[in-house]
N, C-alpha and C positions, 0 to 999 in steps of 0.2 A: 419369698421375695415378691410374688404377685400381690399378696395381701398388703404388704408394705407399699407397693406401687400404687394400689388403689387408695390406700389411706392418704398418701401424699397428694394425689389428685383431688380427692374429696376435701381434704383440709384446705387446699389452695382455693378451690372454687366456692368453699363455704364461707370464705372471708371476702369482704368487699375490697380488701387490699389487692387480692389477686386480679380482680377485674380492673382495678385502677392501674396496676402496673402494665397490663396488656393494652388498656385504652391509651395510656400515655405513649407507649411504643407506636401504636397505630396512628395516633394524632400527629406525633412528631414526624413520622414518615410522610403522612399525607400533606402536612404543611410544607415541609422542605421540598417535596417532590412535585407538588401541584400548585402551591400558592406563593410561597416566598420567592422573591427574586434571588438569583444566584446560580452558581454552577451546578447545583443539584436539581434545578427546576426542569422537569422533563418537557413541558410545553415550550419553554424558552429555548431549550437545547436544540430542538428541531429534528432530532434523529429518532428513528423508530427502534429504540432498544432500551434496556433497563440498566445500562451501565451506571447511571447516577444512583439508582437504588442499591446496587451491589457495592458501590463506593461508600454510601452513607450508612448502610445497615450495620457493618461491624462496629461503628462508633456508637450507635444507639444500643446495640446489643451489649456493648461494653458496660453499660449501666443497667440495662434491663435484666440480664442474666444474674449478676450479683444480687439484685433486688429479689429475684425469685429464689435463689439458693441460700441467701444469708441465714435463713431460719432452719435449714436442713438439720444440722446437728447442734447449732448454738442454742436453739430453742429447747431441744431435748436435754441439753446440759443444764440450762437455766431452770427447767422444771423438774429436773432430777429423774427424768424418765429414760435417759440413755442407758443407765445401769440395768434398769428393768428390761429394756429392749435387748441388751446384750445377753441376758439370761435365757432368752427365748431359744427354742431349738432351730436356730437359723445361723448360718455361718456369718462371720464378720464381713466377708466378701459379698455375700448376698444382701446384707443390710446396706452396704455401700452402693451396690448395683441398684437396689430398689430405690434408694434416695436419688441416685443419679438419673435413672430412667424416668422417674416421676417428674423431676425438674426438666429433663430433656424433652419429654412429651409435651409439657406445658409450653416450652419454647416453640416447638413445632406447631402447636395450636395457634400461637401468636403469629407465626409466619404464614399460616394458611390463608388468612384474609388478604395477604399481599398479592395472591394470585389474581386478584381483581386488577392490579396494575398491569399484568400481562394482557388481560382481556382489553383494557382501555387502550394500551399502545397498539394492540392488534387491530382494534377498530379505527384508531386514528392514523394508521399507516397510510401511505400514499403509494400504491392503492391499498385498500383494506386487506389485511393479512400480510403486509410487507414487514414481517418480523421474523427474525432468525430464532425459531423455537428451540432448535438444538443448542444454540449458544445460551439461550435464556435458562433452560432447565439444567444445562451443565453448570451454569453459574449458581443456581439454587443448590445444586449438589455440593459445590464448594462452601456455600454459606452454611449448610447443614453441618459439615465437618468442623467449620470454625465455631459454630454454636456448641457443638459437642465438646470441643476443647475448652471453651469458656466455662461450660457447665461443670466439667470436672474440677477446674480450678476453683470455681465458686463453692462447690460442695466441700472441697478440701479446706478452704479458708473458713468455712463454718465450724470446723473442728478446732480451730485455734483459739476461740474465745466464746465466753458465755454471752457476750454482747453482740447483738445482730448488727448494730451500726459498725462496730469494729470489723466484723466479718465482711460487711459490705465494702468498707473502704479498702481493706486488705485485698479483697478479691479484685476490685477495680484496679488497684495498683499493679498487682501481679499480671492481670490480663493485659493491661496497657503496656507493661514491660515486655511481655511476650509478643505483643502485636507489633510495636514499633521500637522497642528498646534496643534490640539487637541491631536493627537497621541504623539507629543513631550511633551505636558504638562502632559499627563498621565504617562510619564516616571518618573515623580517626585512623583507620588502617587502609592499606592498599589492596586488601583481599576481600572477597565476597563470602568467605567461609563463615565469618561471624554472622553475617546477615541471614545465612541459611538456617540458623537456629531460631529465627523469628517466624511468627505465624504469617505476617503480612507477605513475606517472600513467597510462601507457598500458596497463600490465598489469592494473590494477584493473578497467578496462572489459572487457577480453577475458576475465578470469578469472571473470566472472559470466555469460558467454554472449553477449557483444555483439561481433560482428566488425565492426570499423570500419577503413575504408581508411586513415585517418590513423594509427592504431596500427600497422598492417602496414607502412606506408611508413616510420614511425619506426624500427621494429626492423630492417627491411631496410637502412635508412641506416646504422645502427650496425654491422651486419654488414659492409656494403661498406666503410665507412670503416676499420674495424680490419683487414680483410683487406688493404687497400692499405697500411696502416701496417706490417703484418706483412711484406708483400712488400718494403717499403722497409727493414725491420729486418734482413732476411737478405741484403741486398745487400752484396757485398764492396766494400771501399774506402770512401772518405768519401762522405757524403751531400752532393750538390751543390745549387746554387741551383735548378736545373731541377726536381729531385725535390721540393724543398720547395714550389715554385710549383705543381706538379701536385697535391700533397696539399691545398694551400690552395684551389685551384680546385675540386677534388672536394668539399671541405668546404663551400664556398660554394654549389656546385650542389645538394648535398644539403639545405643549409639552405633554399635557395629552394624546392626541391621540397616540403619539409615545410611551409613557410609557405603555399605554393599549395594544399596538400592540406587546409588548414583552411577554405578557401573553396569547394572543389569536392571533395566526398567522398561515399562511399556507406557506409551503416551498416546492418548486418543483425542484428536481435535474434533469436537462434535459440532463446530460451526458449519453451516451449510456450505460455505465456499472455501473451507479449509484455509482460512486466512492466516492462521497461526501455525501453519506447517510450512517450513521452508522448502522450496523446490530442491530437487537433488543437485541441480547445477549450482545453486547458491551455496549448498552445503559443501560441495566439492571445492568451490572457490575459497570459502572462509576457512576451511580446514587446512589450507596451504599456509596459513599464517602461523609461523613458529615463534614470533615475538609480538609484543603488544601492538594492537591497532587502536589508536586513540581517536575517538570521534567527538567533535564539538558541534553540537546542534544549536543554531541560533534562533530556532523557532520557539521563542519564549517571550511572554509579555503579560501585562496585567489586564489589558483591555481587548483581548482577542475576541472576535466574533465566535459564536458557537462552532461554526464550520471549521475554523482554524484551530480551535481547542481540540476538536476531533482529530484533525490532522496531526496535531502535537501528540495526542494520546496514541494514535496508530503508529507514529514514528517511534515513540518510546517502546511500545510493545514489540515492534519488529526488531529493534536493536536488542531487546531482551532475548529474543529468539536467537539472534546471531551470537549473543554472549553465552547463552546456554549451549549452543553448538560448539563454540570455541571460547574458552575462558580468557583468551588473549584479547578479546574485544571489550574495551572499556569506553563508556560514553558519559557525557554530561550535557545538560541543557543550560545555555547561557543567554541572558538577556543583554544584548550589546548596548541597548539604549537605557539601561537602568539608571545611569548617572546623567541627569539632565544637563549638568554643567558642561559636559563634553559631547553632547548629543550630535551637534553638527560636525564636529571634528571626526567622531566615530563613523558617521554616515559617509563622509568623504573618504576616509581611509579604507573602509570596507568596499566602497564602490571601486576604488582604484585596484583592489585585489580581485575584482570580478564578482563580488558579492552584491549584486544590484538590489537595492531596497524595493519593496513593493508596498503600494498604498491600498489600504482596505477601507471600506465604508462600514462604520460601526453604528448600528441603530439601537438607541436605548431611550425609553420613555418618549418616543415620538421624535427624538432629535437624532440627526445623523452627524457623526464626526469622522474625521480621517485618522487612521492609525497606520504608522509605518512599521513594517516587519521585514525581517531578513529570512526568507524561506530557503536557507542554505545550511549545509553541514560541511565541515572540514574533517577529512580522515587522514591521519598521519601514520606512517609505517616506515621504520628504518630510514628516517630523515627525508622521506618523500611525503608530499601532501597533495591530495586531490580535492577538488570542489565537487560536492554532490548536491544537485538541485532537488528540492523537496516538493516544489509546485510544478505540476504538469499543465502548462498553459494550453488553451484552445480558444480560437477566435470565436467571439460571441457567446462564450460560456458564462453562466451565472456563477456566483460564489459557491453555491451548492454543487454545481456541475464541475467547477474547478477543483473542489476538494475531492469529489468522487473520482475524477481522473487521477488526481495526485495520489490518493490512497492506493489505487490500483497500480500505480507506477512505482510505488516506494521500493518494493523488493528488488525490482530491476535496477532502480537508481543506485541503491546501496551495493548490490552485487556487482554492478558495472564498475562502481568506484573502487571496491575492494579488489576487483580483478586487475585494475590498473596498477595497484600497489603490490600484489603478491604473485602475479603471474608474469614471468619474463616473456618478452616478445619472441615469436618463433616464425610466424608465417610472413610471406613476402608478397608485396603487391607491386605490379608494374603499371605505371601510368604511361600509356602509349603516346609517343610523339612521332612527328614525321609526316602526318597527314593534316597539318595545320589545325591541330586540336587547340583548345583554349590555352592561352598563355598561363604560366605559373601563377601570376598574380590574381587571376580570375578563379583559380581553384585552390588558392592558398589556405583559406579557412578550413575547407574540408580535408585538405591534405594534412594540415596541422592536427586536426582531430583524429584522422586515421593513424597518424604517427604515434599517438598515445597507446595504440593497440598492436600495430603491425610495423614491420619494416616496409618502407615505401621508397620507390626509386623510379626515375624516368627510364623509358625503354623505347628505342627507335627501331623501326623495321627497315630503315634505309639500307642496311647491309645485306638484306636478303638477295639483292641482285647479284652480289659478288660472292657471298658465302651463305647460301640458304640453309645448309645443314647446321652450321654453327649458330645461325640466328634462331632456328627452331630449338636447338639444344639449350641455348642461353634463356630463351623465353620459357622453356619447360622448367626452369629452376624457380619460377614464380608460381604462387598458388592462385593468383587472381590477376587478370588484366582489366584495366579501366580505359575506355576510349571516350573522352569527354569532348563532344561536339566537334568531330572531324569535319573539315570543309573541303579537303582535297581527296579525290577518288582514290580508292585502294586498288593496287595492281593485283593481277591474278596471283603473282608470287606471294604477295603479302597476305592475300586471302587464304592461300593454301597453308601458309605457316600458321595462321590463326585457326584454320580448320583442324589441322593436325594437333595443334595445342589442345583444342577441345576434345579431340579423339583420345588423347592421353589422359583425360580427366581434368583438364584445366578449367577453372571457373572464369566467367567474364561478365562485366557490367558495361553495357553499351548505352550511351546517351547520344541519340542521333537526331539531327535536324533534317527532315525530308523537304523542308521549305526554307529557302534562303530569305530571311527577313529579320532585321534587328530593330528593336524599339528605338535605340539611339539614333538610327538613321532617319527617324521622323522629325528630329529636333533641328530642322533646317528652316530656311525662309519660307519654303513652300509648304512645309508641314506634312509632306507625304512622300511615299516611296512605293516601289513595286515589289511584291512578293512573287518569287519564281521558284519552281521546283529545283531541288538540288540532287544531282546524281552522284552518289558515292560509290557506285558499282558494287553495292551490297544487296541489291534486291534479291538476286538468285541465291545468295549466301543465306539470308534469313528465311527465304521462301522454303528452302530445303529443310530448315529446322522447324518449320511450321508456323511462321509469323510473317506478316507483311506490313510495312509502314506505307500508308497511302500518301502521296504528295499533295495533300490538300490541308487546309487549316480548319481547326475547330474554333467556333465562336459560341459563347454562352453568356447569358446575363449574370450567371453565378460565377463571378470572376473578381480578381483583384483590381482595385482602381488604378488609374493612371493620374499622376500629379502634374498639373500644368499651371503656369502663371497666367491668370486671367486679369485683363485690364491693361491700362496704358501707363507706362513710366512708373512713377513712385506710387501710383494708386493700384498697381497690380498686386494681386494676392494669389497665393498658391491654393488650389482647390483640388479635391480628390474626386475624380470623375469616372463614371462607369466605362470600362474598357473591355469589350467582349473577347479580345484576343489573349487575355491573361487568365485562362480558366483555373479555378480552384478545384483540385481533385482530391478525393478521399476514397475510402473503401468501406463497404458494408460488411465485409467478412471479418472474422477474428484471427486472420492469419498473423503470425507473430511479427511479421515485418510491418504491418499496417495497423495492428490492434492499438486502440487508444492513441491514434496519431492525429496531429493537427493537420489542417488543410495544407496541401502542397501546391505551390504556385508554379504555373507553367507560363511560357510566353511563345505564342505562335506555334502551338503544338499540333501534331497530326494524329489521326486515329490509327490504331493498330488492329489489324484483322488477324484472327487465329485460324489456322488451317488444320484439317484432319490429318493426323499421323499418330505415331505411338508415343509421342512426347506428352507428358502431363503439363498442362498450361493453367496458370492461376492468374486471374486479373488482379493486379495489385492496386492500381489506381484508375479511377474513371471519372468522367465529368458528371455534372448534374444531369438528370433525365431530359432537360430542355436544352437543346443545342442545335447548331446547324453547321454544315460543312461548306466551305468556300474553296472553289478550285483556283488554280494558278495558271498563268500569271494573273495577278490582281493588284489594283491600286489600293494602297492602305493610306488613309488620310486621317489626321487628327481632327478634322471637322466632324468626324463621326460622333465625338463626345457631345456635340451641340444638338444632335438629333434625338428625339424621344425613342425609347426602346419599344418596338412592336413585337409582343410575344408571339404573334402568329408567324413571324418569320423564322422562329426557332422550331422547326418542325422535325428535327431528327431526335433519335433516342440517345441514351447514354453512350459515350464514346470511350473506348479503352485507351489509356495513355501509358500504362506500364504493365508489362507481362513477365511473369516468372516461368521459365522453361526448365523442366526436370526430367531426367531419364537417360536412356542410352541413345545418343544422337547418331544419325546416319550422316556420313561424310558428304559435304556439298560437292566433292570431287569423285564420289563413287561412280565407277563405270565411265569415267571421263579421262581424257589425256591430261596428265598433271603438268604444271609449268616446269617442274623439275623433279628429280628423283630424290627420295629420302629413305633413310634406313628404317625398317620396320614400319612401313606405311600402314595406317589403319583406316578401314572403311566404316567402322562402327566404334563408338566410344564406350568406355566404361561409364558407369552411372556418374553423371555430373550435372551442373546447373548453370543457367545463364539468365540474366535479366536484361530486358530491352525496354528503354524509356524513349518515348518519341519527342524528346525536346532536350537539347544540350544545355539550355539555360537553367535547368533544374539544379545543376551543380555549380552554377556561376554566381560568385559573390560580387557585390558592388565594390568598386575601388574609389575611395575619396581621398584626394590629395596624396596619391600614390600609396595609400594604406588600405589593404584589404579589409572589408567589413565582414561582420558575421553573416554566414550563409543563411538566407531566408529572412533576414531582417530588412524591413522596409523603413528607411530612415525618415520618410515623409509622413507615414501614418503611425509609425511606432509599433507596428504589428510584427510579430515573429511567426513566420510560416514554418511548416514542418519539413522543409527540404532537407536540412542537415540530418535530422533524426531519421527520416525515411531512408536516406542514402546509407547512413551508418548501420541501420537495421538490415538493409539489403546486403551490405558487405559482410556483416556478422553472420547472416543466414547463409550466404554463399560459401563462407569459409567454415561452416559447421563449428562455430566458435564455442566449444565446450558446452553447447546447449544453452548458453546464456540467453540467446535470443528467444528461446522457448518460454522463458519466465514471463515474457510479455503476453503470452496467451492465457495466463492465469487471470481468471475473472474474479474480482473482489467487488461484491455488491454492498453499497452503502445505502441503507434504507432511511428514508425521510418521512417525517410526519406530514399530514395534510394541513397546511397552514390555514387554508380557507375554512376548513371544517373546525379547526381550533378556534379561529376568530369568531365563528358563529356559535359554537357550543362550549366555549371555555368554562363558563360558570357551571354548566351541567356536569362536566367531567370532574371539576374540582369538588363539587358537592358529592358526587357519586363516590369518589375515591377517599373522601374524608368521612362522610356520613354513613355510607353503607357498611364499612367494616365495623364501625361503632354500633350500628343497628344490629348487625349479626351477632356481635359480642353480647349486646343487651338481650337479644332473643335467646341466645344460648344460656345466659345466666338465669333468665326467667324460667326456662324449661328445666334446667338443672336443679334449681332450688325447689321448683314445684314438685318434681319427681322425688326429690330427697325428702321434702316434708310429707308427701303422700306416703312414702315408704315407711318413715318412722312413725307417722300418725296411725298407721294400721298395725 
């Protein structure tokens, strides 16, 4: 077999046709990947990966490999040397393996120069080396298996005819059928079983860096089956019934093996960030679906920028993972604007359904155009439908940053949507009333959002004075209490009920204003008002738990603007002016509540101090490092917007505005006389959680013409702040909601190319990736033929 293997390699490289075939392969790859405009161009794509190559390579190999293998046996037949070869003391199987391995090694040698692409992307990454090598070489692993399958088909087809052209065409057709034919047939059925017979189904998974035993077994089965067919094809004489029976038995055995592999398999995600491995929480959610979940994705179009083509690809691959985990998940991509005649009508209808379009800037050939897309998906299950956002907005983010945030958010977005469909509500939330908290219309948007996940109801503490035990008992029936901007002090009885609720393991979310000041109160003739401290009788309550809200205001230049009408009469115009009392807060940590979160807007917030005790404290939100503290009482005037900002006046450091408390709390009434007696009083809680936010306006939505607006949306600037997402994450975390919130901690890195470097060195890298592989091939050919001539000359 080794002698035959050497003969195949020597014969191939002794002919100029061999070099021509490999050169065509390398030139085509080089032109499509580095020169020609289109979806395969790595430099235009902008991402530091080789997904374009692994998408293109199967199609070029579809023609390269038949060109290499077409002469394997057809040439032997034509020259009459096959019979002579069969008389040699070597088995038919070894003859076939020698031909196969000879052609396969040649293909590997053709792929070897493409490692230069890896080096190029590695060097062009931003920063250098920003390339997922695990994913890249895992993808090469898949390409090698695909090439092996193509090669066995090509070698088999060379046994079918004396004519090499016929063998070539037959091989191309069969390889094409195996690659996408079954996928096309499956389009006429409602099952994916037929598609699983095709190579593309298995290659797609491996080409992104996922090594799956099911895919390996499939490709090995194809190789084994066609090797046995080839062995039968070179047999002299007629094919008898025994031969056919053996082939059928082998086919059935391989089929059973592949079916068994779907039940017992190993899967290895070799990507650095494990992006193609669903979180356990996501798996638990999707596996609850016992009937079809149909997902329609509207992120499809002809003129998407490369960033959104990437988001489209990542969405498809994520849904494939959900579908692999539970076969009840079916999805399709739809272009809602495909029909130009109904474009405006479609935009209007989808907007009414809550699927707001998004405008993108598309740059091509130096020209910028606007493209409308719908970055949404609809998931339907048992006659229920939920809207799933695909784009994760962030104020001031570029399109690259926007897509990076969105890709990282995808798994959470779909898992969250699926959870709404398949998981019945069980936990209960009490929204406290009775201390002049925000009216229902001001928390309506967030309450509506919470209602999609949990049971939510108002709860008043007024009855504590008459029946304290029953009040505590009723409150204990809730898993979480929310107090949204109380303005009336809490009595000792109310505090004791809330304290004992916490001791029993109850969770709480507090949004507290330590300073009484409303932005609306400034819109008067004088344009000013006074900010004063607000005593809610909660200072000792929170102090005991380890936190304190100081009755002062935080001011910072990194804030949301205030919109005012500037000018007289009809000449007045609305302008967005800097307003230091609306700090924008975020977090530098990757805590699941705040990871990948947009800025959260506050109004007249106060700083929170953390005190030493046994409670674990996590700062969730904080201001920019430039701030100042202003005591009360203080006059607040709109005239401030006319004065220039003096950075020297902001001499304070970062201020904490939201804190998470976790642990076993000590009762605020321990060792004290209690306002009333309760059964089974506790002085120390079981493990529980609490979040304190130093501004009640974080949860407050605007109300326009008696209609609540979306929480966090500024109708004057059109910006959407992260208030609602932050609060929802906070509630999910407090309620230990199936670990869903922990998906947000998963870091997905999207690597970009250095566009400045590409602009400066584009021609160099194009010449390098086209010219150097050809130069290496020519050098190899020169050396090979030189040594061959020298050997035979001697």
